[in-house]
N, C-alpha and C positions, 0 to 999 in steps of 0.2 A: 454628571454626577451623581443623579440619582440612581444609573446605572454601577456607576462605582460604589458607591454606599451596599449596594445590594447582593453582589460581587464581594465585598471583602465581608460583610455578613455572613453567607456563605459559606466563604474561606472560613473562619473562623469556628461557625457550626464545624464545618467536616474533620477541622484539626484538633479541636476538643473531644472529639466522638471519634474511638478506634471502632474496627470492626474486624472480626476472625476470617473475614472469606478466605485470605491466604491459609490460613490455619484447615479450613475444613474443603477448601476446593482446588487449593495449587496442588498441579503434578509435575515434577519435577523430567527434562526432557533430557534422559539419562537414556546410557547404550542402552540399559538392560530394558527399555518398554519399548523404543524406538527398533520395527526390524528389516532394514533393507532390501528389496526383491536383487536376488543373482543380478539381474541384468542390470545397473543401475541407470534412470534417467537422464537427461540431459536438464537444464531448468533456464527459460529464458523469464525474467519474473518483472511486469512492467508496471512500474506504479502514475498511471495518469493525471494529472493535476488537476486536481477541481474537477473530477469529473464526474458525472452525473446520469440518471436515466431522463434525470429532468429535461434534456436536450433533445429527446426525441419528442417526436409528433402524438398529440392527442391521440391518433386513431391506434399510436403503436404502446400506449400505458404514459406516454411522457407530456411534457406538460408546452407543447410549443402547437403552433400553427403550422407550421412542417416540420421536416426531421435535419436538423442538425446534425448530426450523427449515424448516416446510413450504412457506415462499413460496421463500424463497432455494435449496433444494434443487430445488426444480421449476424455476427459472429456470437453474440452474447443468444442470439435466438438458434442457432443451426449447431450451439456445443454448450458446457456444463454453465449453467448458468444459475447462482441462490439467489433464490428472489422473496424475496419477503411476500409475494401473491401466487398467483397460477399461472401469470405470465411472464415478462420479463421483466425483473425488478432485480432488488438487491439489500444492500445492508440500508436498514432502516432507522438504527439505533445507534444516537451519537450524543457526547458531551463533552465540554471543553478539553480535554487529555486528550481526545483523539480526534479534534478537528482545526490542525496542522498538518504539515507533511512529517515532522520529527516523532511527532504524538503516535501517529498513525504507524510511521515505519516501527517503531519501537513494540507499539502493539501486534502488529503484523509478524513479528520475527519473533518475538519470545511469549506473546500471552500474556505481557505483563505490561500493563501500565508505568506510563512517566507520575510521579507522585506531584500530587495538585497542591500548586504555589501558588501565592497572589500573587501574582507581577505581571502589568500586560503584555510585556512581549513575551510572549509563550519559546521565540527562538532564542532568546534569552535564557529562558530557564531552563532549555532541553542542554544548551550549549555547558553548563553548568554540569547538570544533572547526566550526560552522558560521557564524561570522564569518570562517575563514580559506581557507571556501571558492572566495574569489572566484573564482579561473582555471580553476574545475572547470564545465563548457560542460552544461550538463543539458535536460531538456524544456522547462523555461519559457521558455530561451534560446533554442530550435529553433521552437517557439511565438509567438514573439514576433517571430523572422525574417521565419516565415509569414505575419504581418498579424492573428495571433489576439490577442483580451480575453482576458484572463483573472480568475480571481476565486479567491483561497484562502481557503475559510470554516471555520471550525472553531468550538465553542461556548466551548472553554478560551480561557485568553489568549493568545494567538501569541507570548509571547516566552517562554515554557515548553519548553526546552528549543533552546531560538535558531532556533526553526523560522523567526521574524519576519525573523530575518538571510541568510536560507537561499533564501527566495521574494521578491515584491514589488518587483525589478530594475528594474520598468521603470514610465514612467505610467499604463500601461493593463494593468499586474499590480495589483489590487488586493486588498489581507489587511482580512477584515473578522472580529473577534471578540467573547466577550461583552464586551471595552468599547464599541465600538460599539452592540453592541443594547440596552447602559445607556443611550447618550450620546443613541439615539434612540428610547428610550420601550419600547422593543421585549418587557419584562421585568416582571411586577408589583413594584410596589415590594416593598421591601426583601428580592427574591428573592434567595437564598442557594444555592450550587449547589458543594462540592466543587471540580469543575473547571469550573466558570463557568457553562453551562446542558445544561439536558438536552436529548437528542436530541429531545423534543415540541414544543420552542420553536423549535428552530435548523431542524426542516426547512419550515415556513412562510414561513422567511426566506430559505431556499436556493431556494424554487420564488419568488418576489419577484424574485430576483436572475436564476433565470433567464430571468421573460419580459422585464424589462429588457435585458438582453445578446442575447437574441433579434432583439429590435426595432436591432439597433445592426446597421451595412450592413460586415460581419465576422465571422468562424466565431468562435465564443466557447469555453472552458473553464475549466471549474469543478471546482476541486478542494475533497470535504470529510472530514469524520471525524466516526465517530459516536464516542458514549463513554460508555455508557450499560450497556456490556459490560465494561466495564473490572474487571480479574478480580482487580487486589489487594483491591480493597475488597471483593469478592464483589459486583458486578454495583450495580445501582443500578434499583430499581423507582419507576415514574411510573404519572401513573393511567391510562395506557394499558394498565400488566399486567396481565395476566391474574389474577386474582383466587382464581382454580383451583389455580393452579400457587403453592406454598406457599412452595418456595426462592428467594431472589432473584435469585440468579443468573440459574437457569435461568429464572427469570420476564421477567428483562431480555433474556435471550438470543431469546427468544420474541418479544418484544413489537420487539425491533429489526428478528425476520425479518421483521415485517407493515411495519411503519414503510417500510423500504426496499423493500419490495417496492411498498408503496403511492406514494411515490415515483416510482417507475417508471412505475406504471400511471397514476398524472397526465400524467406525459413522452409516454404512448403516445398519450396523444388532441390535442398539441398540434398547430399545423401543422407546425414544425419535428424533428416526431418523428423523419421518415425521413431528416433529415441530421444524426441526431445519435449518437454512437457513444455507450453506458454502458459502464464497468470499472466493477466490481466486487471487491473483494480483500481478503481477510480480510490486516492489518496483521504480525500474526505471530502467534504461539500464545498460548494462553493459559496465567498464573502458574496452578502447581501447586496454590498455598494456596487456588485456587477451589473451592468446596466447593456441593455440588448436581447434579455432573455427574459422568460417568465420562470418565478421560484414559485413558491409555495404559495399561490393565490389559490383561494378560493378550496383551503384547505387541503391544499394537493400533498401527498407524503414524500419526501425528497430521496432517493438513493440513490450509494453512488452504483457504479456500474464495476461487474467482475466477470469475468471471461474465463475458464478453463479446456486449454485445447492440449488434446491428446494424451488426455490422462489414458493410462490401464485399467482404473475404476469407474465403474459407474454409481452415481449415489443414491441411494437407497430411497432419500427424497431430496429431492433440492428446490420444491416449491413451498412458499405458505411456510417459510421459516423467518424466525426472530434471529437475528445476533447481529453480530460489532465486528471491528477489527482484529478483536484479539483470537479470535475464532479461526482467523485466515494462516494460525500457525499450524495447528496440527491439518485440519485442512492443504497448506500447500506441500506437507510430507507426505501424508495421505495421496495426492494428487500425482503426486510423481513414482509412486508404487509401494509406500511402506502402511504396514500394519503395523498400527500403537495401540498397545494393551492398557486398554478400557478407555479407548478413545479418545482421551483428552490429554494435552498438554499445556502449562502454564497456567490460566483460567482459560483457556480455547478450547472449542470442541471442535471434532472431524466433522463439518458437515457433511462428508461424502457418509456420515455412518451413523445408525437410528438412535443415536445418546441425542438428550437435548442437550442445546445447550443453556447458560447459566441464564440467560436472558429467558429462556424459556421455563426454564425450571424454577425460579427464584419469579417471575414475570421480568421485567424490562423498567420498569420505575421503579423496584426495590432493587436489584443490583446494578442500576446506575447511583443509586443512592449509595448503597453499599462500597464500591470500587472507589468512590470519591473520598471515602474517611480516611483516618491516620490507621496505617496498619505497622503493627508494630513487628512483625514477619517479613515484611516489607523492607526497613532499615534495617535490619537483623541479616537477611540472607541476602539483597541483592546488591546493598550499595560498600563501595571499598571503606576501608576504616582509614580514614584518611585527619 
């Protein structure tokens, strides 16, 4: 009850205080400020559920006695990894609006946050909000205007948290989920899973869709999500998990690392590999109720994973950065070769550039405080008038 009271007090303070952060810093992602290269790159964007650098070993800068994610750590080390330190690291600024999948998704694809609402079920809030965000211009709109075919594919039902209200806005933007997989006979008879379908069944379907899109005469973008490392339930062990790892959550983390790396290895053998940029990103930190891994003991700074593979660009400075989910919006477009006037879109900053993020410019604490306040600009410009 004490925690609920504190949350309510914080919510009231935020909503009686207005911020002008959007008026002062928001950059609309219009066609006149985003410039695509002549040869457009394909994009495969993988949101890895609750995936943290915390899961690697002490030696690698993680917080475990041994490395649970050797494949993902190696990918981060060998490719572009925006880090809060001088080694492999990641996003270190978090607050309630980006600590769950749908909130993080909106931030990463628009540079804008789902508004702060006092309700215990964030996903219920997201479902209501997603249908109101019609005026908000996002990554899907930008790529559509640039001629991309797009697919949004995930193992759970995409009605969850209103995801299907946020994406799939165009005829060449398709949504695929467990409902489609069942209808196509892709799942075993009487298959049941609390989140729809496990990753080991989803990944072969992803490969099929990549192959189909690659045959078409247009660049493509596939956005997908893993789910087996969902921390609230303590992860989901599958037939691919290492039986020597006895803890289910640790086993799921280790298995997810291998499955994602295997997908990238498969992609690397395709003729369209050189024209494809892959982005891996942990969508948010894990719930602390997950057992079997060490989290923030002894003041350890938790960060989510990120890795950009095959980008035609080299960052000015990818290390010792302070950033959050909103910065992935312009960074994603930059990663596929776009140039962005002013280096900012939404409230996010292109991490490839030398422009400081708002977390760096304002200070992380000030930014977090301001972004959670009420915004008249947000309500007037991003929400449908229903």
